[in-house]
VOKOLTOR-609920 format. One line per field, with one value per atom (N, C-alpha, C, O): residue number from 1; residue in one letter; atom name; z, x, y. Coordinates in steps of 0.2 Angstrom, whole numbers, always signed. Each point is the difference from the previous one (the first is absolute). Example, Ala and Ser with C-alpha at 12.3 -4.5 7.8 and 13.67 -1.06 7.14 Angstrom:
resi [1|1|1|1|2|2|2|2]
resn [A|A|A|A|S|S|S|S]
name [N|CA|C|O|N|CA|C|O]
c3 [+39|+0|+0|+3|-7|+1|+3|+1]
c1 [+66|-4|+4|+5|-7|+4|-4|+3]
c2 [-28|+6|+6|-1|+6|+6|+5|+6]
END
This chain:
resi [1|1|1|1|2|2|2|2|3|3|3|3|4|4|4|4|5|5|5|5|6|6|6|6|7|7|7|7|8|8|8|8|9|9|9|9|10|10|10|10|11|11|11|11|12|12|12|12|13|13|13|13|14|14|14|14|15|15|15|15|16|16|16|16|17|17|17|17|18|18|18|18|19|19|19|19|20|20|20|20|21|21|21|21|22|22|22|22|23|23|23|23|24|24|24|24|25|25|25|25|26|26|26|26|27|27|27|27|28|28|28|28|29|29|29|29|30|30|30|30|31|31|31|31|32|32|32|32|33|33|33|33|34|34|34|34|35|35|35|35|36|36|36|36|37|37|37|37|38|38|38|38|39|39|39|39|40|40|40|40|41|41|41|41|42|42|42|42|43|43|43|43|44|44|44|44|45|45|45|45|46|46|46|46|47|47|47|47|48|48|48|48|49|49|49|49|50|50|50|50|51|51|51|51|52|52|52|52|53|53|53|53|54|54|54|54|55|55|55|55|56|56|56|56|57|57|57|57|58|58|58|58|59|59|59|59|60|60|60|60|61|61|61|61|62|62|62|62|63|63|63|63|64|64|64|64|65|65|65|65|66|66|66|66|67|67|67|67|68|68|68|68|69|69|69|69|70|70|70|70|71|71|71|71|72|72|72|72|73|73|73|73|74|74|74|74|75|75|75|75|76|76|76|76|77|77|77|77|78|78|78|78|79|79|79|79|80|80|80|80|81|81|81|81|82|82|82|82|83|83|83|83|84|84|84|84|85|85|85|85|86|86|86|86|87|87|87|87|88|88|88|88|89|89|89|89|90|90|90|90|91|91|91|91|92|92|92|92|93|93|93|93|94|94|94|94|95|95|95|95|96|96|96|96|97|97|97|97|98|98|98|98|99|99|99|99|100|100|100|100|101|101|101|101|102|102|102|102|103|103|103|103|104|104|104|104|105|105|105|105|106|106|106|106|107|107|107|107|108|108|108|108|109|109|109|109|110|110|110|110|111|111|111|111|112|112|112|112|113|113|113|113|114|114|114|114|115|115|115|115|116|116|116|116|117|117|117|117|118|118|118|118|119|119|119|119|120|120|120|120|121|121|121|121|122|122|122|122|123|123|123|123|124|124|124|124|125|125|125|125|126|126|126|126|127|127|127|127|128|128|128|128|129|129|129|129|130|130|130|130]
resn [M|M|M|M|N|N|N|N|A|A|A|A|M|M|M|M|R|R|R|R|I|I|I|I|I|I|I|I|L|L|L|L|V|V|V|V|D|D|D|D|D|D|D|D|S|S|S|S|G|G|G|G|D|D|D|D|F|F|F|F|V|V|V|V|G|G|G|G|A|A|A|A|L|L|L|L|K|K|K|K|D|D|D|D|F|F|F|F|L|L|L|L|G|G|G|G|L|L|L|L|H|H|H|H|P|P|P|P|L|L|L|L|L|L|L|L|E|E|E|E|V|V|V|V|L|L|L|L|A|A|A|A|V|V|V|V|A|A|A|A|H|H|H|H|S|S|S|S|G|G|G|G|A|A|A|A|E|E|E|E|A|A|A|A|L|L|L|L|E|E|E|E|L|L|L|L|Y|Y|Y|Y|E|E|E|E|Q|Q|Q|Q|L|L|L|L|K|K|K|K|P|P|P|P|D|D|D|D|A|A|A|A|V|V|V|V|V|V|V|V|A|A|A|A|D|D|D|D|L|L|L|L|K|K|K|K|M|M|M|M|E|E|E|E|K|K|K|K|M|M|M|M|D|D|D|D|G|G|G|G|L|L|L|L|E|E|E|E|L|L|L|L|T|T|T|T|R|R|R|R|L|L|L|L|L|L|L|L|K|K|K|K|A|A|A|A|K|K|K|K|P|P|P|P|D|D|D|D|P|P|P|P|P|P|P|P|R|R|R|R|V|V|V|V|V|V|V|V|M|M|M|M|V|V|V|V|S|S|S|S|L|L|L|L|H|H|H|H|N|N|N|N|R|R|R|R|K|K|K|K|F|F|F|F|Y|Y|Y|Y|E|E|E|E|Q|Q|Q|Q|A|A|A|A|A|A|A|A|R|R|R|R|E|E|E|E|V|V|V|V|G|G|G|G|A|A|A|A|D|D|D|D|G|G|G|G|Y|Y|Y|Y|V|V|V|V|S|S|S|S|K|K|K|K|Y|Y|Y|Y|E|E|E|E|V|V|V|V|A|A|A|A|K|K|K|K|V|V|V|V|L|L|L|L|V|V|V|V|P|P|P|P|L|L|L|L|L|L|L|L|L|L|L|L|K|K|K|K|L|L|L|L|H|H|H|H|G|G|G|G|A|A|A|A|G|G|G|G|E|E|E|E|V|V|V|V|G|G|G|G|R|R|R|R|A|A|A|A|G|G|G|G]
name [N|CA|C|O|N|CA|C|O|N|CA|C|O|N|CA|C|O|N|CA|C|O|N|CA|C|O|N|CA|C|O|N|CA|C|O|N|CA|C|O|N|CA|C|O|N|CA|C|O|N|CA|C|O|N|CA|C|O|N|CA|C|O|N|CA|C|O|N|CA|C|O|N|CA|C|O|N|CA|C|O|N|CA|C|O|N|CA|C|O|N|CA|C|O|N|CA|C|O|N|CA|C|O|N|CA|C|O|N|CA|C|O|N|CA|C|O|N|CA|C|O|N|CA|C|O|N|CA|C|O|N|CA|C|O|N|CA|C|O|N|CA|C|O|N|CA|C|O|N|CA|C|O|N|CA|C|O|N|CA|C|O|N|CA|C|O|N|CA|C|O|N|CA|C|O|N|CA|C|O|N|CA|C|O|N|CA|C|O|N|CA|C|O|N|CA|C|O|N|CA|C|O|N|CA|C|O|N|CA|C|O|N|CA|C|O|N|CA|C|O|N|CA|C|O|N|CA|C|O|N|CA|C|O|N|CA|C|O|N|CA|C|O|N|CA|C|O|N|CA|C|O|N|CA|C|O|N|CA|C|O|N|CA|C|O|N|CA|C|O|N|CA|C|O|N|CA|C|O|N|CA|C|O|N|CA|C|O|N|CA|C|O|N|CA|C|O|N|CA|C|O|N|CA|C|O|N|CA|C|O|N|CA|C|O|N|CA|C|O|N|CA|C|O|N|CA|C|O|N|CA|C|O|N|CA|C|O|N|CA|C|O|N|CA|C|O|N|CA|C|O|N|CA|C|O|N|CA|C|O|N|CA|C|O|N|CA|C|O|N|CA|C|O|N|CA|C|O|N|CA|C|O|N|CA|C|O|N|CA|C|O|N|CA|C|O|N|CA|C|O|N|CA|C|O|N|CA|C|O|N|CA|C|O|N|CA|C|O|N|CA|C|O|N|CA|C|O|N|CA|C|O|N|CA|C|O|N|CA|C|O|N|CA|C|O|N|CA|C|O|N|CA|C|O|N|CA|C|O|N|CA|C|O|N|CA|C|O|N|CA|C|O|N|CA|C|O|N|CA|C|O|N|CA|C|O|N|CA|C|O|N|CA|C|O|N|CA|C|O|N|CA|C|O|N|CA|C|O|N|CA|C|O|N|CA|C|O|N|CA|C|O|N|CA|C|O|N|CA|C|O|N|CA|C|O|N|CA|C|O|N|CA|C|O|N|CA|C|O|N|CA|C|O|N|CA|C|O|N|CA|C|O|N|CA|C|O|N|CA|C|O|N|CA|C|O|N|CA|C|O|N|CA|C|O]
c3 [+434|+3|+0|+1|-3|+0|+7|+4|-4|+7|+2|-4|+11|+3|+0|+3|-5|-1|+6|+2|+2|+7|+0|-2|+6|+2|+8|+3|-1|+8|+2|-3|+9|+3|+7|+4|-2|+7|+1|-5|+10|+1|+3|+1|+0|+3|-6|-3|+1|-6|+1|-5|+11|+1|+0|-4|+7|-1|-7|-2|-1|-7|-5|-4|+5|-4|+1|-4|+11|+1|-2|-3|+3|-2|-8|-3|+0|-8|-2|-4|+8|-2|+2|-4|+10|+2|-5|-3|+1|-5|-7|-4|+2|-6|-1|-6|+11|+0|-3|-2|+2|-2|-7|-2|-2|-8|-1|-6|+10|-1|+3|+0|+3|+3|-4|+0|-2|-4|+4|-1|+4|+3|-5|-3|+1|-5|+2|-4|+10|+3|+7|+3|+0|+7|+2|-4|+8|+2|+7|+4|-2|+7|+4|+5|-9|+3|-3|-6|+9|-3|-7|-5|+5|-6|-6|-5|+7|-5|-3|-6|+11|-2|-5|-5|+6|-4|-7|-5|+5|-7|-4|-6|+10|-3|-2|-6|+10|-2|-7|-4|+3|-6|-6|-5|+6|-5|-2|-6|+11|-1|+1|-3|+6|+1|+2|-3|+9|+3|+2|+0|+0|+3|+8|+2|+1|+7|+3|-3|+9|+3|+7|+4|-2|+7|+4|-2|+7|+3|+7|+4|-1|+7|+3|-4|+10|+3|+2|-2|+5|+3|-4|+0|-3|-4|+1|+2|-3|+1|-6|-5|+7|-5|-2|+2|-6|-2|+3|-3|+8|+2|-4|-5|+6|-4|+0|-5|+10|+0|-5|-4|+4|-5|-7|-5|+4|-7|-2|-6|+10|-1|-2|-5|+9|-2|-7|-4|+2|-6|-6|-5|+6|-5|-1|-6|+11|+0|-4|-2|+2|-3|-8|-3|+1|-7|-4|+3|-10|-3|-1|-1|+2|-1|+5|-2|+9|+4|+1|-1|+4|+1|+7|+4|-4|+7|+4|-2|+9|+4|+7|+3|-2|+6|+5|-3|+9|+4|+5|+1|+0|+4|+6|-1|+7|+6|+5|+1|+3|+7|+5|+6|-7|+5|+2|-3|+9|+3|-6|-3|+3|-6|+0|-6|+11|+0|-2|-4|+8|-1|-7|-4|+2|-7|-6|-5|+6|-5|-1|-6|+11|-1|-3|-5|+6|-3|-7|-5|+3|-7|-4|-5|+8|-3|-1|-6|+10|+0|-6|-3|+1|-6|-6|-6|+6|-6|-1|-5|+10|-1|-1|+3|-8|-1|+5|+0|+4|+4|+5|-2|+7|+5|+3|+2|-2|+2|+5|-2|+7|+5|-3|-4|+4|-2|+3|-4|+10|+3|-4|+1|-5|-3|-8|-3|+1|-8|-3|-5|+7|-3|-1|-4|+9|+0|-3|-3|+3|-1|-7|-4|+2|-5|-7|-4|+2|-6|-1|-5|+9|-1|+0|-4|+8|-1|-7|-3|+1|-7|-5|-5|+5|-5|+0|-5|+11|+1|-3|-4|+6|-3|-8|-3|+1|-7|-4|-5|+8|-3|+0|-5|+10|+1|-5|-3|+1|-4|-7|-5|+3|-7|-2|-6|+10|-2|-2|+4|-10|-3|-2|-2|+2|-2|-7|-1|-2|-7|+1|+4|-8|+1|-7|+0]
c1 [+580|-6|-4|+3|-9|-4|-2|+1|-2|-2|-6|-5|+5|-7|-4|+1|-7|-5|-5|-3|+3|-3|-6|+1|-6|-5|+1|+1|-1|+1|-7|-4|+2|-6|+0|+3|-4|+0|-4|+0|-4|-4|+4|-3|+9|+4|+4|+5|-7|+4|+7|+4|-2|+7|+4|+5|-7|+3|+1|+5|-11|+0|+4|+4|-3|+4|+7|+4|-2|+7|+2|+5|-10|+2|+0|+5|-9|+1|+7|+3|-1|+7|+5|+5|-5|+5|+0|+6|-11|+0|+2|+3|-5|+2|+8|+2|+2|+7|+3|+6|-10|+3|-2|-6|+11|-2|-4|-3|+2|-4|-7|-4|+2|-6|-4|+3|-9|-3|-7|-4|+3|-6|-5|+1|-6|-5|-5|-2|+0|-5|-1|+3|-6|-1|-8|-3|+1|-7|-1|+5|-10|-1|-6|-2|+0|-5|+0|+3|-6|-1|-4|+2|-7|-4|+3|+0|+4|+4|+5|+2|+1|+6|-3|+3|-9|-3|-1|+1|-4|-1|+7|+0|+5|+7|+2|+4|-5|+3|-3|+3|-10|-3|+2|+1|+1|+3|+7|+2|+2|+7|+3|+6|-9|+3|+7|+4|-3|+7|+2|-3|+10|+3|-1|+0|+0|-1|-4|-1|-2|-3|+3|+0|+2|+2|-6|-1|-2|-6|+1|+2|-5|+0|-5|-5|+6|-5|-7|-5|+6|-6|-2|+4|-9|-3|-8|-3|+0|-7|-4|+3|-9|-4|+2|-3|+9|+2|+8|+4|-3|+7|+4|-2|+9|+4|-1|+2|-5|-1|-6|+1|-6|-5|+2|-1|+5|+3|+4|+0|+5|+4|-4|+1|-7|-4|-3|+0|-2|-3|+5|-2|+8|+5|+2|+1|+0|+2|-5|+2|-8|-6|+0|-3|+7|+1|+4|+4|-6|+4|+7|+1|+5|+6|+1|+2|-3|+0|+7|+5|-5|+7|+3|-4|+10|+3|-2|-1|-1|-2|+4|+1|+2|+3|-3|-2|+0|-3|+5|+5|-7|+4|-4|-6|+9|-4|+4|+6|-9|+3|-2|+3|-8|-3|+4|+4|-6|+3|+2|-5|+11|+3|-3|-2|+3|-2|-7|-2|-3|-7|-2|-3|+5|-2|+4|-3|+9|+4|-4|-1|-1|-4|-6|-2|-2|-6|+1|-4|+9|+2|+2|-2|+6|+1|-6|-1|-4|-6|-4|-3|+3|-4|+4|-2|+9|+4|+5|+3|-1|+5|+7|+1|+3|+7|+5|+5|-7|+5|-3|-6|+9|-2|+6|+5|-6|+6|-3|-4|+8|-2|+2|+5|-9|+2|+7|+3|-2|+7|+6|+5|-7|+6|+0|+4|-9|-1|+7|+1|+3|+6|+5|+4|-4|+5|-3|+4|-10|-3|-4|+0|-4|-4|+3|-2|+7|+3|+3|-2|+6|+2|-6|+1|-6|-6|-3|-2|+1|-3|+4|-3|+10|+4|+0|+0|+0|-1|-6|+0|-6|-6|+0|-3|+6|+0|+4|-2|+8|+4|-4|+0|-4|-4|-5|-2|-1|-6|+2|-4|+11|+2|+0|-1|+1|+0|-7|-4|+4|-7|-4|-6|+8|-5|+2|+6|-11|+1|+2|-3|+8|+2|+0|+2]
c2 [+464|-1|+7|+5|-5|+6|+3|-4|+10|+3|-3|-1|+0|-2|+6|+6|-7|+6|-1|-5|+11|+0|+5|+6|-7|+5|+0|-5|+11|+1|+2|+4|-6|+1|+2|-4|+10|+3|+6|+4|-4|+6|+6|+5|-6|+5|+3|-3|+9|+3|+1|-1|+3|+1|-6|+0|-6|-6|-2|-2|+1|-2|+4|-3|+9|+5|-2|+0|+0|-2|-7|-1|-4|-6|+0|-4|+7|+1|+3|-3|+8|+3|-5|-1|-3|-5|-5|-2|-1|-6|+2|-4|+10|+3|+1|+0|-1|+1|-7|+0|-5|-7|-1|+0|-2|-1|-6|+0|-5|-6|+1|-5|+11|+1|+6|+5|-6|+6|+0|-4|+10|+2|+2|+6|-9|+1|+6|+4|-5|+4|+0|-5|+9|+1|+0|+4|-8|+0|+2|-2|+5|+2|-4|+1|-6|-5|-6|-1|-4|-7|+0|-3|+7|+0|+3|-2|+7|+4|-5|+0|-4|-5|-5|-2|+0|-6|+3|-3|+9|+4|+0|-1|+3|+1|-7|+0|-5|-7|-2|-2|+3|-2|+4|-3|+9|+4|-1|-1|+0|-1|-7|-1|-3|-7|+0|-3|+5|+1|-7|-5|+4|-6|+0|-6|+11|+0|+6|+6|-7|+5|+1|-5|+11|+1|+4|+5|-8|+3|+0|-4|+10|+1|-5|-2|+0|-5|+4|-3|+8|+4|+6|+5|-6|+6|+0|-6|+11|+1|-4|-1|-1|-4|-6|-5|+4|-6|-1|+4|-8|+0|-4|-3|+2|-3|-8|-3|+0|-7|-1|-5|+9|-2|+2|-4|+9|+1|-6|-2|+0|-6|-6|-3|+2|-6|+1|-5|+11|+1|-1|-2|+5|+0|-7|-2|-2|-7|-5|-5|+8|-4|+1|-4|+9|+1|-5|-3|+2|-4|+3|+6|-10|+3|+6|+6|-7|+5|+3|-3|+10|+3|-3|-3|+4|-1|+6|+5|-7|+5|+0|-5|+11|+1|+5|+6|-8|+5|+4|-3|+9|+4|+3|+1|-1|+3|+2|-2|+6|+2|-5|+1|-5|-4|-6|-3|+0|-6|-5|-3|+2|-4|-7|-2|-2|-7|-2|-3|+7|-1|+2|-4|+10|+2|-3|-1|-1|-4|-7|-2|-1|-6|+1|-4|+9|+2|+1|-2|+6|+1|-6|-1|-4|-6|-4|-3|+3|-4|+2|-4|+10|+3|+0|+2|-5|-1|+5|+0|+5|+4|-3|-5|+7|-3|+3|-3|+8|+3|+5|+2|-1|+5|+4|-3|+10|+4|+5|+4|-3|+5|+7|+0|+5|+6|+3|+4|-7|+2|-3|+2|-7|-4|+1|-3|+7|+1|+1|-3|+8|+2|-6|+0|-4|-6|-6|-4|+2|-6|+0|-5|+10|+0|-1|-5|+8|-1|-7|-3|+1|-7|-5|-5|+6|-5|+1|-5|+11|+1|-4|-3|+4|-2|-8|-3|+0|-7|-3|-5|+9|-2|+0|-4|+10|+1|-6|-2|+0|-5|-7|-3|+2|-6|+0|-5|+11|+0|+0|-2|+3|-1|-7|-1|-4|-7|-2|+1|-3|-2|+5|-1|+7|+6|+2|+1|+0|+3|+7|+4|-1|+6|+4|+6]
END
């Protein structure tokens, strides 16, 4: 299986830097780029066509919900996982409604994110040209 190609999106430089380092430790996860806004993420998506986007829910100008909605409207859209510090149930439901493939509390990232990405990547291999 090829590595899952990922773009990370978060307006917190410290968090996204730590997340990039953390995901970089896994041989089946490749962080292609880091974006600090939804608009920057859309530009990177068009250039790089990643398998997945991991995006913060709350960002200025374009939040993660709007970013997810726009990404999911693309032909052959990426998997999208939302991460947030905010009230899990309400925001998880909102993320699912716009098409997110997963929602992870930032408090659980170290435990939950890698298994979720690997599960989504395995599911995406079925029927996908590689």
